C-alpha positions in Angstrom: 26.6 -1.3 9.5 23.4 0.3 10.4 20.7 -1.2 8.8 18.3 2.3 7.9 14.5 1.5 7.0 13.6 3.3 4.0 10.7 5.3 5.8 13.0 6.4 8.5 12.2 9.1 11.0 15.3 9.3 13.2 18.5 10.7 12.6 20.9 8.9 9.8 24.5 8.6 11.3 27.6 7.9 9.8 29.0 4.4 9.9 32.7 5.3 10.1 34.0 3.8 13.3 33.8 6.0 16.3 32.0 8.5 14.6 28.3 9.5 14.9 27.7 12.6 13.1 24.5 12.9 11.2 25.4 11.5 7.5 23.7 12.7 4.3 25.5 10.8 1.9 26.4 7.2 1.1 28.9 4.9 -0.8 27.2 2.9 -3.4 30.2 0.5 -3.4 30.6 -0.4 0.1 27.2 0.7 1.5 28.2 3.0 3.9 26.2 5.9 5.3 29.4 8.9 5.7 29.2 12.4 7.2 30.9 15.3 5.5 33.8 15.3 8.0 34.5 11.6 6.9 33.7 11.6 3.2 37.1 12.8 1.9 39.2 10.1 4.5 36.7 7.4 3.3 37.4 8.6 -0.8 41.2 8.5 0.0 41.1 5.1 1.5 39.0 3.8 -1.0 39.6 5.3 -4.7 37.0 4.9 -7.1 34.0 4.9 -4.7 30.4 6.2 -5.5 29.6 8.5 -3.3 25.6 10.4 -3.4 23.5 11.9 -1.7 21.4 9.3 0.9 18.2 9.5 -1.2 19.9 8.8 -4.5 21.1 5.6 -3.1 21.4 2.6 -4.8 19.7 -0.4 -2.4 22.2 -2.7 -0.9 21.1 -6.4 -2.8 19.5 -8.8 -0.1 22.2 -11.8 0.7 21.1 -14.6 -1.7 23.2 -17.5 -2.1 23.6 -19.6 -5.0 22.2 -22.5 -4.8 25.1 -24.3 -6.7 27.8 -22.7 -5.0 26.6 -22.1 -1.5 29.8 -20.0 -0.6 29.0 -17.6 -3.4 26.6 -14.5 -3.4 24.3 -14.5 -6.2 25.4 -11.1 -7.9 25.4 -11.4 -11.8 22.0 -10.9 -14.1 22.0 -13.2 -17.0 20.1 -11.4 -20.0 19.4 -14.5 -21.6 18.1 -16.8 -18.7 16.4 -14.1 -17.2 18.1 -15.5 -14.1 20.2 -13.7 -11.1 23.0 -16.2 -10.8 26.8 -16.2 -8.8 30.0 -15.3 -10.6 31.1 -19.1 -11.0 27.4 -20.1 -12.5 28.0 -17.4 -15.1 31.0 -18.6 -16.2 30.7 -22.5 -16.4 27.0 -22.1 -17.6 26.2 -18.5 -19.1 29.6 -17.7 -20.7 28.6 -16.8 -24.1 25.1 -14.9 -22.9 25.0 -10.9 -22.2 25.2 -10.1 -18.2 24.1 -7.5 -16.2 25.4 -6.3 -12.8 22.4 -7.8 -10.6 22.7 -5.0 -8.2 21.8 -2.4 -11.2 18.8 -4.5 -11.9 17.5 -4.5 -8.7 17.9 -0.9 -8.0 16.2 -0.1 -12.0 13.1 -2.4 -10.6 13.8 -1.0 -7.0 12.9 2.5 -8.6 10.5 1.6 -10.8 8.3 0.0 -8.3 8.9 3.5 -5.9 7.4 5.4 -9.3 4.5 2.9 -9.3 4.0 3.3 -5.7 4.0 7.3 -6.1 1.4 7.2 -8.7 -0.7 5.2 -6.7 -0.5 7.5 -3.6 -1.3 10.1 -6.3 -4.3 8.6 -8.2 -5.6 5.6 -6.5 -5.6 6.9 -2.9 -7.4 10.2 -3.6 -9.8 8.2 -5.9 -10.8 5.6 -3.3 -11.1 8.4 -0.5 -13.5 10.1 -3.0 -15.3 6.5 -3.6 -15.4 6.4 0.4 -16.7 10.1 0.4 -19.5 9.1 -2.2 -20.3 6.1 -0.5 -20.8 7.8 2.7 -23.2 10.2 1.3 -25.1 7.3 -0.7 -25.1 5.5 2.7 -27.0 8.8 4.3 -29.2 9.1 1.6 -30.1 5.6 1.6 -30.5 5.6 5.4 -32.9 8.5 4.9 -34.6 6.8 1.9 -35.0 3.2 3.9 -36.2 5.2 7.2 -38.8 7.0 5.0 -40.0 4.0 3.4 -40.5 2.0 6.6 -42.4 5.1 8.2 -44.3 5.0 4.7 -45.0 1.3 5.4 -45.9 1.7 9.2 -48.3 4.3 7.9 -50.0 2.6 5.4 -50.7 -0.6 7.9 -52.2 1.7 10.5 -54.1 3.3 8.4 -55.5 -0.2 6.9 -56.0 -1.2 10.5 -57.9 2.4 11.3 -60.1 1.5 7.9 -60.9 -2.1 9.2 -61.7 -0.6 12.6 -63.8 1.7 10.9 -65.6 -0.5 9.1 -66.2 -2.7 11.8 -67.6 0.0 13.9 -69.7 1.4 11.3 -70.8 -2.3 10.7 -71.9 -2.5 14.5 -73.7 1.1 14.3 -75.7 0.1 11.4 -76.5 -3.4 13.1 -77.2 -1.6 16.2 -79.6 0.6 14.2 -81.5 -1.9 12.4 -82.5 -3.5 15.5 -83.4 -0.8 17.0 -86.0 -0.2 13.9 -87.0 -3.3 14.4 -87.8 -3.0 18.3 -89.9 0.1 17.3 
């Protein structure tokens, strides 16, 4: 069976043996991709299978083996214990509990996660982009402000040095004038 990622960018092919037609439908029971030409034959050979559009498919459960019964897949969800178990464990240890089909629980949680991811893309990502733009503008403003502060600091420092030099020169001139007066 083809393992097609959820974000596939290639053509989805029919899983029926020796058929590689484009497939838009999926069997939720056997988790098989099927093309329109193979659909009827699949339904005739597999009475009661659930055929849906590929986008509406149930995700196949990850294959997890029972820790107590390693030959058994985890396929039942105990509602009371809120624990996934294999069918044998359920009969032995949880028979008086309510159970759910683990695949249904898995797909419900998967769909909820997909909705949350979509919501994140709708709200959080645009807000983050907006924040990045605001920070970028703020950075430009801060850069300008910092440059202005640096220039002001340099000018203030230079003005102090000029004042000191001016005072020194004025003092030197005054001293020279005093000496000239004394000599005359």
